[in-house]
Every structure is written in C-alpha cells, then in structure tokens.
C-alpha positions in Angstrom: 41.5 138.6 124.6 42.0 140.6 121.5 39.1 141.1 119.2 40.3 141.5 115.5 38.3 142.6 112.5 37.5 139.3 111.3 36.0 138.6 114.7 33.8 141.7 114.3 32.9 140.7 110.7 31.9 137.3 112.0 29.8 138.7 115.1 28.1 141.2 112.9 27.1 138.6 110.3 25.9 136.2 113.1 23.8 139.0 114.6 22.6 140.1 111.3 24.0 143.5 111.3 25.2 145.0 108.3 28.3 147.2 108.8 30.4 148.7 106.0 34.0 147.2 105.7 35.6 150.6 106.7 33.8 150.7 110.0 34.9 147.4 111.3 38.5 148.3 112.5 36.7 151.1 114.6 34.4 148.7 116.0 37.1 146.2 116.7 39.0 149.0 118.7 35.9 149.9 120.7 35.2 146.3 121.6 38.9 145.9 122.7 38.5 148.9 124.9 35.4 147.1 126.5 37.2 143.9 127.0 40.1 145.8 128.8 37.6 147.3 131.0 35.9 143.9 131.7 39.1 142.4 132.6 40.0 145.5 134.8 36.7 144.7 136.6 37.6 141.2 137.1 40.7 142.1 139.2 38.5 143.6 141.8 38.6 141.7 145.1 34.9 140.9 145.8 35.4 138.4 148.6 33.0 138.8 151.5 31.0 141.3 149.4 27.2 140.4 149.8 25.4 140.6 146.3 23.0 143.5 146.0 19.6 143.5 144.4 19.5 147.4 144.8 21.8 150.2 146.0 19.3 151.2 148.2 18.6 149.0 151.4 15.0 149.1 151.5 12.5 146.3 151.4 9.6 146.0 149.2 6.3 147.2 150.4 3.9 144.4 151.0 0.2 144.2 151.0 -1.9 142.3 153.3 -2.5 138.7 152.4 -6.4 138.6 152.7 -9.0 136.4 151.0 -11.4 138.4 148.7 -14.1 137.3 146.5 -11.9 138.1 143.4 -12.9 139.9 140.4 -16.1 140.0 138.6 -15.2 138.0 135.5 -18.3 138.9 133.5 -17.6 142.7 134.1 -13.9 142.2 133.1 -14.9 140.3 130.0 -17.4 142.8 129.1 -14.5 145.1 128.0 -13.0 142.3 125.8 -13.6 142.7 121.9 -14.1 138.8 121.9 -14.4 136.2 124.5 -15.3 132.5 124.8 -15.9 130.3 127.8 -14.9 133.1 130.1 -11.3 133.8 128.3 -10.3 136.4 126.2 -9.8 135.7 122.6 -6.6 137.2 121.1 -5.2 136.7 117.4 -2.7 134.1 116.9 0.7 135.4 116.8 3.0 132.4 116.4 2.7 130.1 113.3 
C-alpha cells in the first residue's frame, strides 16, 4: 500500500495537525517505509506461537484474599476539600 502526498495531507487535516506543504513529501516517504516494515512483519510465520503478555515468564504476585473491616471512610474523607454524603465532591469537567 503506497501512501502519497494527498493521503498524508488528508490524514494531517483529519488529525488536525498543521504541516507545511514542503514537509508532506518527506512524511509520505517515512510513512511508506513504516508500511513496508509492517508488510515485512506480516510475512513472518506465527503459527503455533503462543501470544505473550510479557517477555518474562513470571506470574504476578498475589496477595492473600482476606476479609478486612475496610477503610475508615470518615478518616479518608477528612482529607477531602469537600464531601457530601460520604463521597468526594469534585468539579464538573464535562459540559
């Protein structure tokens, strides 16, 4: 799959990245190199290879699953600048 300057221009516009016109040919060349590398990786035979979650074969350390009395909510909420009904009050970030 070849990426031309028009495609780079379109992707830059869609991602709202302002790139000067003289930079677009170099970006197209770099992206084509990346795509060639991806196509080369696609040729690798991975049949029978188990997926990895880590390169180190080590399990996660587990803590004991024991029942506790839980945290003291009043002490935790004492650090909050504002709380209502046992909950933290935070400023609204979505309008």
